C-alpha positions, 0 to 999 in steps of 0.5 A: 579105746574109741569108746574111751576117746569119745567119752573124753571128747564129750567131757572135754567139750562140756568143760570148754563150754562152761569154763567162762561161767565158772570163772565168773561165778566163783569171781563174783562169789569171792567178791561178796565173801570179801566183804561179808563176815561169817560172824555177821552171818551167825549173828543174823541166823539166831531163830527159824522165823520166815525173815530169818530164813530168807536172810539165811537163803540170801547169805547162802546164795552169796557164799557159794561153796562145794557141798562138802564145804557148805555142810561143814560151814553149816555146822560151824555156824550151828556151833557158834549159835545159829538156829538149826533150821536157819543153818540148813537153809544157808546150806541149801542155798550155798549150794543150789542158789548160786550164780555159777549154777545158774549160769551153767545150767543156762549154757548146758540146758537152757534158761528154763532150767535156771529158773526152775533152780531159783524157783524150786530152791526157796520152795525146798527151803520152805518145805524143810522149815515146815518139816522141821517145825512139825517133826524135829524133836528137841531131844534129837536136836540136843543130841545133835548139838552134843555131837556137833560140839565134839568137832569131829572132822568130816571134809573141807573143815578148814575151808569152811572155818576160814573167814577171808573177809575184809573188815574195817570202815568204808564202803563196799567199793573202798574195801573191795578195791584196796589191796587187801580187798584184791587179796582176799578176793583171790584167796576165796577164788583159788580156794573155792576152785580147790574145793570144787575141782574133784567133784566137777572133774568127776561129774563131767568124766561120769557124764561123758562116759554115760553119754557115750556108753549108755544108750538113751533107750535105757534111760527112757525105760528107767524114767517111764518117758513113754508114759508122760503122767507116770513119768512126771510122777516118778521123776521127782522120786527117782531123781534124788535117788540117782543123785544119792549113788552118784557120788557127784555133788555141787556143780559137778552134777549138772553135766550128769543132769544134761544126760539124764534130761536127754534120756527122758527124765521129767523136768521136775525129776532133773530139778530134784536130781540137781537139788539132791547133791546134799544127800549123796552117800558121802555127805550122809556119812558126814551128817553122821559124824556131825550130828549123830545117826538119828539126825543124819537119818532125819536129814535124809528123810526131810531133805529127800521129802523137800527136794522131791516136793520142790520137783513136783512144784516145779513140774506143776508150775512150769508145765502150767505156764508152758515153759517146759523146754522141748526135749528134742532140742536137748543136745550135748556140747560136742563141737570141741574148741572153735573160734565162736564167743565161747572161745573169746569168753574163755580167753578173757576169763582165763586171763582173769583167773590167771591174774587172781591165781598169781595174786593168791601165790604171791600173798602166802595163799598156798600156806593157807591152801594147805589148811583147807582139810584141817579140823574145824577148830584148827582155824582160830584166827581169821583171815584178817589177822593172817592177812595183816601179818603176811599180806598187803603193801608192807606198812607194818603199822597198818598191818598191826592195826588190822591184826588188833582189829581182827582180834577184837572182832573175834572176841566180840563174835565169840561173845555173841556166839555164846549169847546165841548158843544160850538163847537157843538151848533155853528157848526150846520145850520138850516137844516138836522143834519150835519157838 
């Protein structure tokens, strides 16, 4: 019982340390998603040119999601006409280049790890794009598209299909500060938490258990920490493998990354481990459902190569600049709750979370929450239409106008998707993936 209590104590301390950062990150993400429509994302991701991949990365970073929702959203974009490489770049960015991940890394591990994440993420996307151009055959891509069109459910499909952005004229601030903007932010905020909480709790409990029960000497031998050069070579290769079998994805793998870093994995290795949330075993099974066995195997091979490659690049860059932090300074949060800046920040942001949650409940958010696990085609209407009929300030005429606007927008988006899909099918030859 003492051992279990010790593990829970460590998990609880880590939870308290990162609570305010999680709320801040998801709130900022909700603000962005409240004004960026998914149909706009599809329209911008029609090819795999460097500029398009940069846009995909930026949009993904602004559309933070749990790994399962990110994977589902990437398939949704692909089905609607987005280029496959661009959709994968969006998927990577939406889990590995997001604000909340950077803040939590800084809190638990140090600013160097946040910098490594935002340096290594673009490198990983570039490496992946090169691998796709060299090795992705048109036949495999056609098979993947045919499988994707079947619409087989994976996980978090309903959440990925929802578009809760606020349309209409006016500036960013005007739309955001409107009643409908407030509702949209609250819905995105709560649903992001609903999507991530299982992975987050799982990651904290696993990290707490490993920190309490597995001695550092085990990890030091496993990661070859006594041989610096070998450890630097071994780390980016084994880091993703540990992630694959950990079953913990998205932000939930950061607490375990703290334990691995403290245990002796290299700087590049822990970076590659964090990147590898998109190739854990449950996600690989979803790839098979979405795109077929051949594409799932291709994604595993190319993602692993890109993640390991980014890990090596980060190791070389940060070692060369003398920015790798001293491992001796690494420590797990174990102080629990005390009256310091973390407590005050937690109180302030928990109040914010409570306000958004109340708004979510009072605007029929619970009904939408029940649709998060639906199929990819279950959310034919967008959130504007739903919001116009059920939310807002009660002005029926305005509601009807918003509903009509949502229908018109959906019609335009469907037409654009058909054009993109036709262009993508017709622009490829029989050789490697390219334009």
